[in-house]
C-alpha positions as protocol buffer text, in pm:
chain_id: "A"
residue {
  index: 1
  type: MET
  ca { x: 10830 y: 9689 z: 7544 }
}
residue {
  index: 2
  type: TRP
  ca { x: 11063 y: 9471 z: 7797 }
}
residue {
  index: 3
  type: PHE
  ca { x: 11177 y: 9581 z: 8132 }
}
residue {
  index: 4
  type: CYS
  ca { x: 11337 y: 9494 z: 8480 }
}
residue {
  index: 5
  type: VAL
  ca { x: 11133 y: 9459 z: 8810 }
}
residue {
  index: 6
  type: THR
  ca { x: 11322 y: 9462 z: 9128 }
}
residue {
  index: 7
  type: SER
  ca { x: 11145 y: 9353 z: 9396 }
}
residue {
  index: 8
  type: CYS
  ca { x: 11127 y: 9296 z: 9768 }
}
residue {
  index: 9
  type: LEU
  ca { x: 10854 y: 9157 z: 9981 }
}
residue {
  index: 10
  type: PRO
  ca { x: 10828 y: 9371 z: 10313 }
}
residue {
  index: 11
  type: ASN
  ca { x: 10966 y: 9292 z: 10636 }
}
residue {
  index: 12
  type: THR
  ca { x: 11271 y: 9098 z: 10419 }
}
residue {
  index: 13
  type: THR
  ca { x: 11591 y: 9160 z: 10261 }
}
residue {
  index: 14
  type: ASP
  ca { x: 11550 y: 8875 z: 9966 }
}
residue {
  index: 15
  type: THR
  ca { x: 11516 y: 9096 z: 9656 }
}
residue {
  index: 16
  type: ARG
  ca { x: 11413 y: 8930 z: 9313 }
}
residue {
  index: 17
  type: VAL
  ca { x: 11501 y: 9076 z: 8956 }
}
residue {
  index: 18
  type: ASN
  ca { x: 11215 y: 8992 z: 8678 }
}
residue {
  index: 19
  type: ASP
  ca { x: 11135 y: 9079 z: 8315 }
}
residue {
  index: 20
  type: GLU
  ca { x: 10835 y: 9212 z: 8261 }
}
residue {
  index: 21
  type: VAL
  ca { x: 10651 y: 9328 z: 7970 }
}
residue {
  index: 22
  type: ILE
  ca { x: 10403 y: 9620 z: 7952 }
}
residue {
  index: 23
  type: THR
  ca { x: 10108 y: 9511 z: 7776 }
}
residue {
  index: 24
  type: TRP
  ca { x: 9884 y: 9798 z: 7891 }
}
residue {
  index: 25
  type: LEU
  ca { x: 9951 y: 10179 z: 7860 }
}
residue {
  index: 26
  type: ASP
  ca { x: 9659 y: 10440 z: 7805 }
}
residue {
  index: 27
  type: ALA
  ca { x: 9811 y: 10777 z: 7999 }
}
residue {
  index: 28
  type: GLY
  ca { x: 9482 y: 10935 z: 7944 }
}
residue {
  index: 29
  type: ALA
  ca { x: 9283 y: 10627 z: 8128 }
}
residue {
  index: 30
  type: GLY
  ca { x: 9563 y: 10620 z: 8405 }
}
residue {
  index: 31
  type: THR
  ca { x: 9619 y: 10255 z: 8332 }
}
residue {
  index: 32
  type: LEU
  ca { x: 9957 y: 10074 z: 8321 }
}
residue {
  index: 33
  type: ALA
  ca { x: 9959 y: 9693 z: 8315 }
}
residue {
  index: 34
  type: TRP
  ca { x: 10241 y: 9476 z: 8271 }
}
residue {
  index: 35
  type: ARG
  ca { x: 10298 y: 9093 z: 8268 }
}
residue {
  index: 36
  type: TYR
  ca { x: 10530 y: 8875 z: 8398 }
}
residue {
  index: 37
  type: VAL
  ca { x: 10589 y: 8513 z: 8292 }
}
residue {
  index: 38
  type: GLY
  ca { x: 10818 y: 8257 z: 8436 }
}
residue {
  index: 39
  type: TYR
  ca { x: 10886 y: 7884 z: 8479 }
}
residue {
  index: 40
  type: TRP
  ca { x: 10849 y: 7781 z: 8172 }
}
residue {
  index: 41
  type: SER
  ca { x: 10512 y: 7948 z: 8137 }
}
residue {
  index: 42
  type: LEU
  ca { x: 10389 y: 7722 z: 8431 }
}
residue {
  index: 43
  type: LEU
  ca { x: 10311 y: 8028 z: 8588 }
}
residue {
  index: 44
  type: THR
  ca { x: 10210 y: 8435 z: 8448 }
}
residue {
  index: 45
  type: GLY
  ca { x: 10066 y: 8741 z: 8656 }
}
residue {
  index: 46
  type: GLU
  ca { x: 9970 y: 9065 z: 8528 }
}
residue {
  index: 47
  type: ARG
  ca { x: 9956 y: 9367 z: 8701 }
}
residue {
  index: 48
  type: VAL
  ca { x: 9730 y: 9618 z: 8651 }
}
residue {
  index: 49
  type: HIS
  ca { x: 9812 y: 9979 z: 8777 }
}
residue {
  index: 50
  type: THR
  ca { x: 9527 y: 10274 z: 8777 }
}
residue {
  index: 51
  type: LEU
  ca { x: 9534 y: 10619 z: 8845 }
}
residue {
  index: 52
  type: GLN
  ca { x: 9154 y: 10822 z: 8903 }
}
residue {
  index: 53
  type: GLY
  ca { x: 9086 y: 11145 z: 8983 }
}
residue {
  index: 54
  type: ALA
  ca { x: 8781 y: 11147 z: 9275 }
}
residue {
  index: 55
  type: ASP
  ca { x: 8479 y: 11371 z: 9354 }
}
residue {
  index: 56
  type: ASP
  ca { x: 8692 y: 11568 z: 9585 }
}
residue {
  index: 57
  type: GLY
  ca { x: 8977 y: 11600 z: 9421 }
}
residue {
  index: 58
  type: THR
  ca { x: 9248 y: 11343 z: 9503 }
}
residue {
  index: 59
  type: THR
  ca { x: 9340 y: 11109 z: 9305 }
}
residue {
  index: 60
  type: VAL
  ca { x: 9270 y: 10683 z: 9385 }
}
residue {
  index: 61
  type: TYR
  ca { x: 9534 y: 10465 z: 9311 }
}
residue {
  index: 62
  type: GLU
  ca { x: 9445 y: 10101 z: 9289 }
}
residue {
  index: 63
  type: THR
  ca { x: 9626 y: 9777 z: 9183 }
}
residue {
  index: 64
  type: HIS
  ca { x: 9547 y: 9412 z: 9153 }
}
residue {
  index: 65
  type: GLU
  ca { x: 9708 y: 9107 z: 8991 }
}
residue {
  index: 66
  type: ASP
  ca { x: 9589 y: 8805 z: 8805 }
}
residue {
  index: 67
  type: PHE
  ca { x: 9805 y: 8507 z: 8829 }
}
residue {
  index: 68
  type: ASN
  ca { x: 9713 y: 8214 z: 8520 }
}
residue {
  index: 69
  type: GLY
  ca { x: 9914 y: 7874 z: 8433 }
}
residue {
  index: 70
  type: PRO
  ca { x: 9935 y: 7553 z: 8624 }
}
residue {
  index: 71
  type: MET
  ca { x: 10126 y: 7683 z: 8918 }
}
residue {
  index: 72
  type: ALA
  ca { x: 9884 y: 8015 z: 8978 }
}
residue {
  index: 73
  type: TRP
  ca { x: 9704 y: 7781 z: 9239 }
}
residue {
  index: 74
  type: ILE
  ca { x: 10026 y: 7768 z: 9468 }
}
residue {
  index: 75
  type: VAL
  ca { x: 10087 y: 8168 z: 9445 }
}
residue {
  index: 76
  type: LYS
  ca { x: 9735 y: 8195 z: 9529 }
}
residue {
  index: 77
  type: TRP
  ca { x: 9751 y: 7986 z: 9841 }
}
residue {
  index: 78
  type: THR
  ca { x: 10069 y: 8062 z: 9987 }
}
residue {
  index: 79
  type: ALA
  ca { x: 10154 y: 8445 z: 9848 }
}
residue {
  index: 80
  type: VAL
  ca { x: 9844 y: 8667 z: 9857 }
}
residue {
  index: 81
  type: ALA
  ca { x: 9896 y: 8824 z: 10208 }
}
residue {
  index: 82
  type: ASN
  ca { x: 10283 y: 8891 z: 10126 }
}
residue {
  index: 83
  type: LEU
  ca { x: 10176 y: 9019 z: 9791 }
}
residue {
  index: 84
  type: GLN
  ca { x: 9884 y: 9275 z: 9944 }
}
residue {
  index: 85
  type: ALA
  ca { x: 10151 y: 9389 z: 10195 }
}
residue {
  index: 86
  type: ALA
  ca { x: 10374 y: 9431 z: 9881 }
}
residue {
  index: 87
  type: PHE
  ca { x: 10113 y: 9646 z: 9688 }
}
residue {
  index: 88
  type: ASP
  ca { x: 10022 y: 9867 z: 10018 }
}
residue {
  index: 89
  type: VAL
  ca { x: 10400 y: 9927 z: 10061 }
}
residue {
  index: 90
  type: PHE
  ca { x: 10401 y: 10015 z: 9687 }
}
residue {
  index: 91
  type: GLY
  ca { x: 10113 y: 10250 z: 9675 }
}
residue {
  index: 92
  type: ARG
  ca { x: 10226 y: 10455 z: 10012 }
}
residue {
  index: 93
  type: GLU
  ca { x: 10574 y: 10532 z: 9865 }
}
residue {
  index: 94
  type: LEU
  ca { x: 10371 y: 10592 z: 9549 }
}
residue {
  index: 95
  type: LYS
  ca { x: 10210 y: 10845 z: 9730 }
}
residue {
  index: 96
  type: GLU
  ca { x: 10523 y: 10969 z: 9869 }
}
residue {
  index: 97
  type: ARG
  ca { x: 10681 y: 11033 z: 9577 }
}
residue {
  index: 98
  type: ALA
  ca { x: 10405 y: 11187 z: 9379 }
}
residue {
  index: 99
  type: GLU
  ca { x: 10352 y: 11423 z: 9712 }
}
residue {
  index: 100
  type: ALA
  ca { x: 10733 y: 11491 z: 9727 }
}
residue {
  index: 101
  type: LEU
  ca { x: 10699 y: 11645 z: 9361 }
}
residue {
  index: 102
  type: LYS
  ca { x: 10407 y: 11910 z: 9387 }
}
């Protein structure tokens, strides 16, 4: 299933819209993954999101992204800090939204 993701790195107003494809969805395991293919397959990225219950009754959210292709090293060297900041914002906003639904 294809869908569009609109993203904006923290502390910027530069937004991007990417076409992504869901590669894995397992509601029981709390896992969702999607893949971005850009630049004529010179760069692909797969982001995996996981929600798991912790022993104290809270929920742990984890995400990571793996990059592949000839241009992957450029992203790994130049964008890792911005990506981590974006992941942190996404996690914080997901937490706020989930808690607002209680």
